[in-house]
C-alpha positions in Angstrom: 13.6 15.0 27.8 14.9 18.6 28.5 12.8 21.7 28.7 13.0 25.2 27.2 11.5 28.5 28.5 11.8 32.1 27.4 10.2 35.5 27.0 10.8 38.9 25.6 9.3 42.1 26.9 10.3 45.8 27.4 11.3 45.4 31.1 14.6 43.8 31.9 13.5 43.5 35.5 10.4 41.4 34.4 12.6 39.1 32.4 15.1 38.6 35.2 12.3 37.9 37.7 10.3 35.6 35.4 13.0 33.4 33.9 14.3 31.6 37.1 10.7 30.7 38.0 9.9 29.4 34.5 13.1 27.3 34.5 12.5 25.9 37.9 9.0 24.7 36.8 10.8 22.5 34.3 13.2 20.8 36.7 11.6 17.4 36.3 12.3 17.6 32.5 16.0 18.1 33.0 17.8 17.1 36.2 21.3 17.2 34.9 21.9 20.9 34.2 20.3 24.3 33.8 21.1 27.6 32.2 19.8 31.1 31.8 20.7 34.1 29.7 19.2 37.6 29.4 20.0 39.4 26.1 19.4 42.8 24.7 16.7 42.4 22.0 16.3 45.7 20.1 14.3 48.0 22.4 13.4 44.9 24.5 15.0 42.2 26.5 15.0 38.4 25.7 15.4 35.7 28.3 16.5 32.1 27.4 16.2 29.3 30.0 16.9 25.6 29.7 16.8 22.4 31.8 19.0 19.5 30.5 18.6 15.8 30.4 22.0 14.7 29.1 21.9 12.1 26.4 24.6 13.1 23.9 28.0 14.5 25.2 27.4 14.4 28.9 30.1 17.1 29.4 29.7 20.8 30.1 30.2 21.4 26.4 26.5 20.5 25.9 25.4 23.3 28.2 22.5 25.5 27.1 21.8 28.2 26.2 24.5 27.4 23.7 26.4 30.3 22.0 27.9 30.4 18.6 31.3 32.0 19.3 31.6 33.4 15.8 28.2 35.1 15.5 26.9 35.5 19.0 23.7 33.5 18.1 22.2 31.5 20.9 20.0 28.3 21.0 17.8 26.5 23.5 16.6 23.1 22.3 14.6 20.1 23.5 14.9 16.9 21.5 17.2 14.9 19.3 18.5 15.3 15.8 19.1 11.8 14.6 21.1 12.7 11.5 23.4 15.1 13.4 26.6 13.2 12.5 25.9 13.6 8.7 25.0 17.3 9.2 28.1 17.9 11.2 30.3 16.5 8.4 28.5 18.8 6.0 29.0 21.8 8.2 32.7 21.1 8.6 33.1 21.4 4.8 32.1 25.1 5.4 35.0 25.5 7.8 32.9 25.2 11.0 34.8 23.8 14.0 33.0 22.0 16.8 33.7 22.1 20.5 31.3 19.3 21.5 29.9 16.0 20.3 26.2 16.9 20.8 23.4 17.5 18.3 22.6 20.9 19.9 25.8 22.4 18.5 25.0 21.0 15.1 21.5 22.6 15.2 23.0 25.9 16.3 25.5 26.1 13.5 23.0 24.9 10.9 20.6 27.6 11.9 23.3 30.2 11.9 24.5 29.2 8.4 21.3 28.3 6.6 18.6 30.0 8.6 15.1 28.5 8.2 16.4 26.4 5.2 18.1 24.2 7.9 14.7 22.9 9.0 14.3 20.7 5.9 17.7 19.1 6.8 16.8 18.0 10.3 15.6 14.5 11.0 14.4 14.2 14.5 12.0 15.5 17.2 12.6 19.0 18.5 11.3 22.3 19.8 13.7 25.2 19.8 14.2 28.9 20.2 17.0 30.5 18.1 18.4 34.0 18.7 20.0 35.6 15.7 22.3 38.3 17.0 23.0 40.1 13.7 19.4 40.2 12.6 18.0 40.7 16.2 15.4 38.1 15.6 13.9 35.1 17.5 12.9 32.0 15.6 10.7 29.4 17.2 10.3 26.0 15.6 8.7 22.6 16.3 9.3 19.2 14.7 7.0 18.0 11.9 4.8 15.7 14.0 4.8 17.8 17.2 6.5 15.1 19.2 8.2 17.7 21.4 5.9 20.2 23.1 6.0 24.0 22.7 3.5 26.6 23.9 3.3 30.3 23.4 1.5 33.3 24.8 1.4 36.8 23.5 0.5 39.5 25.9 0.6 43.3 25.2 3.6 43.1 22.8 5.4 40.5 25.0 6.0 36.9 24.1 6.3 34.0 26.5 7.1 30.4 25.4 7.9 27.1 27.1 7.8 23.4 26.9 4.9 23.3 29.4 1.9 25.6 30.2 2.8 25.6 33.9 6.2 27.2 33.0 4.4 30.0 31.1 2.1 30.6 34.1 5.1 30.7 36.4 6.4 33.8 34.5 3.7 35.9 36.2 3.3 37.7 32.8 0.3 35.6 31.7 -2.9 35.8 33.8 -4.2 32.6 35.3 -7.6 32.5 33.5 -9.4 29.4 32.3 -10.2 29.2 28.7 -13.8 28.1 28.5 -13.4 26.5 25.1 -10.5 24.4 26.4 -12.6 23.2 29.4 -15.5 22.4 27.1 -13.2 20.4 24.7 -11.8 18.5 27.6 -15.2 17.5 28.9 -16.5 16.6 25.5 -13.6 14.8 24.0 -11.3 13.9 27.0 -8.6 16.2 25.6 -8.2 19.9 24.7 -8.3 20.5 21.0 -5.1 22.1 19.7 -4.0 24.7 19.3 -6.2 25.6 22.3 -5.2 25.0 25.9 -7.0 25.3 29.3 -5.5 28.8 29.8 -6.6 32.0 28.0 -3.9 33.4 25.6 -1.8 30.3 25.8 -1.6 28.3 22.5 0.2 25.2 21.3 2.7 26.0 18.6 1.8 24.3 15.4 3.9 21.2 14.5 6.0 21.5 11.3 6.2 25.2 11.4 8.6 28.0 12.3 7.9 31.7 13.2 10.3 34.6 13.4 9.7 37.4 15.9 11.3 40.9 15.9 11.6 43.1 19.0 9.9 46.2 17.6 6.1 46.2 16.9 3.4 43.9 18.2 3.3 41.6 15.3 5.9 39.1 14.1 7.6 39.8 10.8 5.6 37.1 9.1 2.9 34.5 10.1 4.0 31.0 11.1 5.3 29.2 8.1 4.8 25.5 7.4 8.1 23.7 6.4 6.7 20.1 6.3 3.6 18.3 5.5 2.5 14.6 5.2 3.7 13.0 2.0 1.1 11.8 -0.4 0.3 8.1 -0.1 1.4 5.9 -3.0 -1.9 4.3 -4.1 -0.1 2.1 -6.7 2.3 0.3 -4.3 1.8 -3.4 -3.9 2.3 -5.5 -0.8 5.4 -7.1 -2.2 7.1 -3.7 -2.3 5.4 -2.2 0.8 6.6 -4.9 3.2 10.4 -4.5 2.6 10.0 -0.7 2.4 8.3 -0.7 5.8 10.9 -3.0 7.3 13.7 -0.8 6.0 12.0 2.3 7.4 11.5 0.8 10.8 15.0 -0.6 10.9 16.5 2.8 10.1 14.3 4.6 12.6 15.1 2.3 15.5 18.8 2.3 14.6 18.9 6.1 14.7 17.1 6.3 18.1 19.9 4.1 19.6 22.6 6.9 19.4 23.2 7.9 23.0 25.9 8.3 25.6 23.7 6.9 28.3 22.1 3.4 28.9 19.3 2.5 26.5 16.0 0.9 27.2 12.6 -0.2 25.7 9.3 0.3 27.4 7.9 -3.2 26.7 4.3 -4.3 26.7 2.9 -7.5 25.2 1.8 -5.7 22.0 3.2 -6.0 18.5 4.5 -2.4 18.3 6.9 -2.5 21.3 7.9 -6.1 20.5 8.9 -5.1 17.0 10.9 -2.1 18.4 12.6 -4.3 20.9 13.5 -6.9 18.3 15.0 -4.3 15.9 16.9 -2.6 18.8 18.4 -6.0 19.8 19.8 -6.4 16.4 22.0 -3.3 16.8 22.4 -3.0 20.5 22.5 -6.4 22.3 22.5 -5.1 25.9 19.4 -3.1 26.0 17.2 -2.8 29.1 13.5 -3.2 29.1 10.8 -2.2 31.6 7.2 -3.3 31.9 4.5 -2.0 34.3 2.3 -4.9 35.5 -0.9 -5.0 37.6 -0.3 -7.0 40.7 -3.9 -7.3 41.7 -5.3 -7.7 38.2 -3.5 -10.6 36.8 -5.8 -11.0 33.8 -5.0 -7.5 32.7 -1.3 -7.6 33.3 1.1 -7.7 30.3 4.1 -8.5 32.5 4.2 -12.3 31.9 4.2 -12.0 28.1 6.6 -9.1 28.2 9.0 -11.1 30.4 9.0 -13.9 27.9 9.6 -11.4 25.1 12.6 -9.9 26.9 14.1 -13.3 27.4 13.7 -14.1 23.7 15.7 -11.0 22.8 18.2 -11.2 25.7 17.1 -8.0 27.3 17.9 -6.9 30.8 14.3 -6.8 32.0 12.6 -5.2 35.0 9.0 -5.7 36.0 7.3 -2.9 38.0 4.2 -4.1 39.7 1.5 -1.6 40.9 -1.8 -2.1 42.5 -5.1 -0.2 42.4 -4.4 1.4 45.8 -0.9 2.5 44.5 -2.6 4.3 41.6 -5.2 5.8 43.9 -2.6 7.1 46.4 -0.7 8.8 43.6 -3.7 10.3 41.9 -3.9 13.5 44.0 -0.2 14.2 43.5 -0.6 13.8 39.7 -3.5 16.2 39.7 
């Protein structure tokens, strides 16, 4: 999963005090490694923090913040770039030498070489912060569909950002004040309407956009820029063409998700969607695991029996986890 956190402000002491607390708040997102860096940022100071869940290249070569040794640029990144192998080969034609086998290093060199033009090349899910040492700039970016979370807060010329709102609050820079609009949205629609949050001054970063910040002045160099939008639907397509196109797209998507240096698994229900994913995954990776959560005291509602039969059909190493109503009730206060 991973988690990123960072801030820039005029006080180095504030950055150094805030960053460890922000990173610690994200420990559940990345149990394998953590890293912090404090950098001069024009007249200000920039802090980068990261918690790592190792998926590609489990060695220390995947540590973040990751530094480009040729430029001094740095990156913190949460997500996966599914076409990283192809991008790596393209970057190698430019003379770039890699020290790891992870997609983080590919993203770092791509941003160093191509800048924001690299975003159109990435296929994946991601939220990142990229420090350009030569230009003294900070770029924030988020994947086209907003699969990976990113929140930002701007307070008196300072910027605080993180994968979770709780991490931003842990900085001590952003006041803990409820946003009444966020509360109203939650009560009316059962979720807060983005880009709002439950906290004043904290906003969700818009999916499919990037934004560049400079250390001097209260405003970024330019507004957030959209680099992706939904493609227009093809109204003329017929079912005979649409079905094989959909199958090809799903096949490619599942195949790309199976690139990992750790065991793979499928969260399996009795529904069509997870069954299709499990079937496609089994074609390419025959030893997948699968997990289903069943309801021990509500047999009529439990999907475990059908999921078990599905797992047997595809030869999956299956695990059923049974919970009861009292189990959920006992955990509720801890969740809150």
